[in-house]
C-alpha positions as CSV (number, residue, x, y, z in Angstrom):
1,M,-140.0,-122.4,-76.2
2,N,-139.9,-124.5,-73.0
3,S,-142.8,-127.0,-73.0
4,S,-143.4,-126.4,-69.3
5,F,-144.6,-122.9,-70.0
6,V,-148.2,-122.1,-71.2
7,R,-148.6,-121.8,-74.9
8,G,-150.9,-119.2,-76.2
9,T,-153.9,-120.1,-78.5
10,C,-155.5,-116.7,-79.0
11,M,-155.1,-115.9,-82.7
12,E,-156.7,-112.4,-82.4
13,M,-155.2,-109.2,-81.1
14,C,-157.6,-109.3,-78.2
15,S,-159.4,-112.3,-76.8
16,S,-163.2,-112.5,-77.2
17,A,-163.6,-112.7,-73.4
18,E,-161.7,-109.4,-72.9
19,R,-163.6,-107.7,-75.7
20,V,-166.9,-108.6,-74.0
21,M,-165.7,-107.5,-70.6
22,R,-164.4,-104.2,-71.8
23,R,-167.5,-103.4,-73.8
24,K,-169.6,-104.1,-70.7
25,E,-167.4,-101.9,-68.5
26,G,-167.1,-99.1,-71.0
27,L,-163.3,-99.5,-71.3
28,I,-163.0,-99.0,-75.1
29,H,-160.2,-96.6,-76.1
30,P,-161.0,-94.0,-78.8
31,L,-158.3,-95.7,-81.0
32,E,-160.2,-99.0,-80.8
33,K,-163.4,-97.8,-82.4
34,P,-165.4,-99.5,-83.8
35,P,-164.8,-102.0,-81.0
36,D,-164.4,-105.2,-82.9
37,K,-161.8,-107.9,-83.3
38,T,-160.0,-105.9,-86.0
39,K,-159.5,-102.8,-83.8
40,M,-159.4,-104.0,-80.2
41,I,-156.0,-104.9,-78.7
42,K,-155.3,-106.7,-75.5
43,S,-154.5,-104.2,-72.7
44,F,-151.8,-104.5,-70.1
45,S,-153.0,-106.1,-66.9
46,R,-151.1,-106.6,-63.6
47,S,-151.4,-109.8,-61.7
48,A,-154.2,-109.6,-59.1
49,A,-156.6,-111.8,-57.2
50,G,-159.1,-113.4,-59.5
51,K,-157.1,-112.8,-62.6
52,N,-155.5,-115.7,-64.4
53,L,-152.7,-114.4,-66.6
54,L,-151.8,-118.0,-67.5
55,D,-155.0,-118.7,-69.5
56,A,-153.9,-120.0,-72.9
57,K,-157.0,-118.6,-74.5
58,S,-156.0,-115.0,-73.6
59,L,-152.3,-115.5,-74.6
60,R,-151.2,-114.7,-78.1
61,P,-148.6,-116.9,-79.9
62,P,-145.6,-115.3,-81.6
63,E,-147.2,-114.7,-85.0
64,T,-150.2,-113.0,-83.4
65,L,-147.9,-110.8,-81.3
66,L,-146.0,-109.8,-84.4
67,K,-149.2,-109.0,-86.2
68,T,-150.3,-106.9,-83.2
69,V,-147.1,-104.9,-83.1
70,N,-147.2,-104.4,-86.9
71,Y,-150.8,-103.0,-86.6
72,L,-149.9,-100.7,-83.7
73,L,-146.8,-99.3,-85.4
74,T,-148.0,-99.0,-89.0
75,E,-151.7,-98.1,-88.5
76,V,-152.4,-96.7,-85.0
77,I,-149.4,-94.3,-84.8
78,K,-150.6,-92.6,-88.0
79,N,-153.9,-91.7,-86.4
80,D,-154.4,-88.0,-86.3
81,E,-157.8,-87.9,-84.6
82,V,-156.3,-87.6,-81.1
83,P,-153.1,-85.8,-79.8
84,W,-150.0,-87.9,-80.4
85,H,-149.3,-88.2,-76.7
86,V,-152.7,-89.9,-76.3
87,T,-151.6,-92.3,-79.2
88,Y,-148.3,-92.9,-77.4
89,D,-150.0,-93.8,-74.1
90,F,-152.3,-96.3,-75.9
91,V,-149.5,-97.9,-77.9
92,M,-147.2,-98.1,-74.9
93,D,-149.8,-99.9,-72.9
94,R,-150.5,-102.4,-75.7
95,L,-146.8,-103.0,-76.2
96,R,-146.4,-103.7,-72.5
97,S,-149.1,-106.3,-72.9
98,V,-147.2,-107.8,-75.9
99,R,-144.1,-108.0,-73.7
100,Q,-146.1,-109.6,-70.9
101,D,-147.4,-112.3,-73.2
102,M,-143.9,-113.0,-74.4
103,V,-142.6,-113.4,-70.8
104,I,-145.4,-115.6,-69.7
105,Q,-144.8,-117.9,-72.6
106,N,-141.0,-117.7,-72.3
107,L,-140.6,-117.1,-76.0
108,S,-137.1,-117.8,-77.4
109,A,-134.8,-115.1,-78.8
110,K,-135.6,-116.2,-82.3
111,E,-139.3,-115.8,-81.7
112,S,-138.9,-112.4,-80.1
113,I,-136.1,-110.7,-82.1
114,Y,-138.3,-109.2,-84.8
115,I,-140.9,-107.9,-82.3
116,F,-138.3,-106.2,-80.1
117,Q,-136.7,-104.4,-83.1
118,K,-140.0,-102.7,-83.7
119,I,-140.7,-101.9,-80.1
120,V,-137.2,-100.4,-79.6
121,S,-137.7,-98.2,-82.7
122,F,-141.0,-97.0,-81.4
123,Y,-139.6,-95.9,-78.0
124,A,-136.6,-94.2,-79.7
125,Y,-139.0,-92.3,-82.0
126,A,-141.4,-91.3,-79.2
127,A,-138.5,-89.9,-77.1
128,Y,-137.9,-87.3,-79.9
129,R,-141.4,-86.8,-81.1
130,L,-142.7,-85.9,-77.6
131,L,-139.6,-84.1,-76.2
132,N,-141.5,-80.8,-75.9
133,E,-144.6,-82.3,-74.3
134,P,-145.3,-81.2,-70.7
135,I,-144.5,-83.9,-68.0
136,K,-148.3,-84.4,-67.4
137,N,-148.6,-85.7,-71.0
138,F,-145.3,-87.5,-71.4
139,D,-142.7,-88.8,-68.9
140,P,-139.3,-89.0,-70.8
141,H,-137.7,-90.8,-67.9
142,M,-140.1,-93.7,-68.0
143,N,-139.9,-93.9,-71.8
144,N,-136.1,-94.1,-71.5
145,V,-136.4,-96.8,-68.9
146,H,-138.6,-98.9,-71.3
147,L,-136.2,-98.1,-74.2
148,Q,-133.1,-99.0,-72.4
149,E,-134.6,-102.2,-71.0
150,C,-135.9,-103.4,-74.4
151,L,-132.8,-102.4,-76.3
152,K,-130.6,-104.4,-73.9
153,R,-132.8,-107.4,-74.2
154,L,-132.7,-107.1,-78.0
155,L,-128.9,-106.9,-78.0
156,C,-128.8,-110.1,-75.8
157,M,-131.1,-111.7,-78.4
158,F,-128.6,-110.8,-81.2
159,D,-125.8,-112.4,-79.1
160,E,-127.9,-115.5,-78.6
161,C,-129.0,-115.7,-82.3
162,N,-125.4,-115.7,-83.6
163,D,-126.8,-116.2,-87.1
164,N,-126.6,-114.0,-90.2
165,L,-130.3,-114.7,-90.8
166,Y,-131.1,-112.6,-87.7
167,A,-128.2,-110.1,-87.9
168,K,-129.4,-107.9,-90.8
169,N,-130.6,-105.0,-88.7
170,R,-128.1,-105.5,-85.8
171,P,-125.7,-102.7,-86.7
172,H,-128.5,-100.1,-86.5
173,F,-129.4,-101.2,-82.9
174,E,-125.7,-101.6,-81.8
175,A,-125.1,-98.0,-82.9
176,L,-128.3,-96.9,-81.2
177,Y,-127.0,-98.4,-77.9
178,V,-123.8,-96.4,-78.2
179,V,-125.3,-93.0,-79.0
180,M,-127.9,-93.4,-76.3
181,N,-125.1,-94.0,-73.8
182,L,-122.3,-91.7,-74.8
183,N,-120.8,-91.6,-71.3
184,S,-120.8,-95.4,-71.0
185,A,-117.5,-97.3,-71.5
186,V,-119.5,-100.5,-71.5
187,A,-121.5,-99.4,-74.5
188,V,-118.5,-98.4,-76.7
189,T,-116.5,-101.5,-75.6
190,R,-119.3,-103.7,-76.8
191,A,-119.3,-101.9,-80.2
192,L,-115.5,-102.3,-80.5
193,K,-115.8,-106.1,-80.0
194,L,-118.4,-106.5,-82.8
195,P,-117.3,-108.7,-85.7
196,K,-116.0,-106.7,-88.7
197,S,-119.2,-107.6,-90.7
198,Q,-121.3,-105.7,-88.2
199,K,-119.2,-102.6,-88.1
200,T,-121.2,-100.6,-90.6
201,E,-120.8,-96.8,-91.1
202,D,-123.3,-96.0,-88.3
203,V,-121.4,-98.3,-85.9
204,K,-118.1,-96.8,-86.8
205,L,-119.5,-93.3,-86.4
206,A,-121.0,-94.2,-83.0
207,I,-117.7,-95.4,-81.8
208,L,-115.9,-92.3,-83.0
209,L,-118.7,-90.1,-81.4
210,S,-118.2,-91.8,-78.1
211,R,-114.4,-91.5,-78.2
212,N,-114.6,-87.8,-78.8
213,Y,-117.3,-87.4,-76.1
214,F,-115.0,-89.1,-73.6
215,G,-112.1,-86.9,-74.9
216,N,-114.1,-83.7,-74.4
217,N,-113.8,-82.9,-78.1
218,F,-117.3,-81.5,-78.4
219,V,-116.5,-79.6,-81.6
220,K,-115.9,-83.0,-83.3
221,V,-118.9,-84.5,-81.6
222,C,-121.2,-81.9,-83.2
223,R,-119.6,-82.3,-86.6
224,L,-120.3,-86.0,-86.5
225,I,-123.9,-85.8,-85.6
226,P,-125.3,-84.8,-89.0
227,Q,-123.5,-87.8,-90.6
228,F,-125.8,-90.3,-88.8
229,S,-129.1,-91.7,-90.2
230,L,-132.0,-89.6,-89.2
231,L,-133.4,-91.6,-86.3
232,L,-130.0,-91.9,-84.7
233,Q,-129.6,-88.1,-85.1
234,C,-132.9,-87.7,-83.2
235,V,-131.7,-89.8,-80.3
236,I,-128.4,-87.9,-80.1
237,A,-130.3,-84.6,-80.3
238,L,-131.8,-85.5,-76.9
239,Q,-128.3,-85.3,-75.5
240,L,-127.5,-82.0,-77.2
241,P,-128.2,-79.9,-74.1
242,E,-125.5,-81.7,-72.1
243,I,-123.1,-81.8,-75.0
244,R,-123.5,-78.0,-75.4
245,R,-123.2,-77.4,-71.7
246,R,-120.0,-79.3,-71.5
247,A,-118.7,-77.7,-74.7
248,L,-119.3,-74.2,-73.3
249,L,-117.6,-75.2,-70.0
250,V,-114.5,-76.4,-71.8
251,M,-114.4,-73.3,-74.0
252,S,-114.8,-71.1,-70.9
253,V,-111.5,-72.6,-69.6
254,A,-109.7,-72.9,-73.0
255,Y,-110.6,-69.4,-74.2
256,S,-110.6,-67.6,-70.9
257,S,-109.5,-64.0,-71.5
258,K,-110.7,-60.5,-70.7
259,Q,-109.5,-59.4,-74.1
260,L,-110.9,-62.2,-76.3
261,W,-114.5,-62.1,-77.7
262,F,-115.7,-65.1,-79.6
263,P,-118.2,-64.6,-82.5
264,L,-121.7,-66.0,-81.8
265,E,-122.3,-67.0,-85.5
266,L,-119.3,-69.3,-85.4
267,L,-120.4,-70.7,-82.1
268,R,-123.9,-71.3,-83.4
269,K,-122.6,-73.3,-86.3
270,I,-120.2,-75.4,-84.1
271,L,-122.9,-76.3,-81.5
272,L,-125.7,-76.9,-84.1
273,Y,-128.0,-74.1,-83.0
274,N,-130.6,-72.9,-85.6
275,K,-130.9,-69.3,-84.3
276,I,-128.5,-66.8,-82.8
277,E,-131.3,-65.9,-80.2
278,D,-131.2,-69.5,-78.9
279,I,-127.5,-69.6,-78.3
280,R,-127.5,-66.1,-76.7
281,D,-130.3,-67.3,-74.3
282,D,-128.2,-70.3,-73.3
283,L,-125.1,-68.2,-72.8
284,V,-127.0,-65.8,-70.5
285,Y,-128.4,-68.7,-68.7
286,Y,-124.9,-70.0,-67.9
287,E,-124.0,-66.4,-66.9
288,L,-121.5,-65.8,-69.7
289,K,-121.2,-62.2,-71.0
290,C,-122.5,-61.3,-74.4
291,K,-122.3,-58.1,-76.4
292,E,-123.7,-57.5,-79.9
293,A,-122.7,-60.7,-81.8
294,Q,-119.9,-61.9,-79.5
295,V,-119.4,-63.8,-76.2
296,Q,-116.6,-63.5,-73.7
297,F,-115.4,-66.7,-72.2
298,L,-114.1,-66.5,-68.6
299,K,-113.8,-69.7,-66.5
300,S,-114.8,-67.7,-63.4
301,D,-118.1,-66.6,-65.0
302,F,-119.5,-70.0,-66.1
303,N,-122.1,-71.2,-63.6
304,R,-121.3,-74.9,-63.2
305,S,-124.2,-75.5,-60.8
306,K,-126.7,-75.0,-63.6
307,M,-128.2,-78.0,-65.3
308,A,-128.4,-78.3,-69.1
309,V,-131.3,-76.4,-70.7
310,S,-134.0,-78.0,-72.8
311,I,-134.0,-78.3,-76.5
312,Y,-136.7,-78.0,-79.1
313,M,-137.8,-80.3,-81.9
314,D,-136.2,-78.2,-84.6
315,D,-132.8,-78.0,-82.9
316,L,-131.1,-80.2,-85.5
317,S,-130.8,-78.5,-88.9
318,K,-132.8,-80.1,-91.7
319,T,-134.8,-82.2,-89.3
320,S,-138.6,-82.0,-89.6
321,T,-141.5,-84.0,-88.2
322,N,-142.4,-85.2,-91.7
323,N,-138.9,-86.5,-92.4
324,I,-138.8,-88.2,-89.0
325,N,-142.2,-89.8,-89.7
326,L,-140.8,-91.2,-93.0
327,E,-137.7,-92.4,-91.2
328,I,-139.6,-94.2,-88.5
329,S,-141.8,-95.9,-91.1
330,A,-138.6,-97.1,-92.9
331,V,-137.1,-98.3,-89.6
332,L,-140.2,-100.3,-88.6
333,H,-140.4,-101.9,-92.0
334,R,-136.7,-102.6,-91.9
335,A,-137.4,-104.9,-88.9
336,E,-139.3,-107.1,-91.3
337,T,-141.5,-110.1,-90.7
338,P,-139.6,-113.4,-90.6
339,T,-138.6,-114.9,-94.0
340,Q,-139.7,-118.3,-95.1
341,E,-136.4,-119.7,-93.9
342,N,-137.1,-118.9,-90.3
343,R,-140.9,-118.9,-90.3
344,E,-141.0,-122.5,-88.9
345,T,-140.1,-121.1,-85.5
346,F,-143.4,-119.2,-85.5
347,S,-145.7,-121.6,-87.3
348,Q,-145.3,-124.4,-84.8
349,Y,-147.7,-122.5,-82.5
350,K,-150.5,-122.1,-85.0
């Protein structure tokens, strides 16, 4: 860390001064009760007159920031006393505060890399967990903005820390970047340039998925999705509406015929629908003709002006909330605390 920047000295998740102020002002969140130093976490604060964001006593050094993130993502997100979108709002605010402390102190990539792995995993998980929440409870666009920003910063850190010590989890996040950006040539080009040691099965699958997406081979795209690890499946599921829309558009041209009727059951399996009723609803939405258990594809019928329809949390077969909760726990623990070999980077700020 550049010595010209302020170095944090607060060894608790929230400084004593902020705890006193927030108790006095009644600004204790339900997830911080009882309001003591083991529960309260520094909240995000914008720069304003009278506020000194550079106060070392309120800034947390790297090890305290990592401890804070671990607490948020292993204890707080399991809380079931409030709706999960409330938990999300709380955790997101506290993670923004963590990122703010990191920026103010100008932490190095090696000091930040473990923290950002956990933050990225949380945003990816939340995008799927809350996909059916109304916009008043959850803004998927803003979550995606935070996810993309943090993921790109993390990838830059991997590039900067060109060291096997920090590269253990890199393939997972490289694959995540590709599947989040299937229509981006930049994302797949980056994956193609990775060293052979980083091209794990998920990375290879992500490259293949992107290539087939660009090639409009959506049947192959859908066949590849179940082969990914669960969290990556969840991220890809967010793009299923557009994948299905484009697949139906291609089929409306390729199978366009007044004599041909395509079986709905086969189409359901191809496009990963769980129920015949769901795919029939989508076909009617796009103004394609259905009768009994069949659909007629005519390129003149498909309404290209209609946007992709929404999906539901159970759209991927064999995906359940419990399974996803187990997966996110595994992912968060995969981004482990620094080993003894690189702990010196953190300990210098104690």
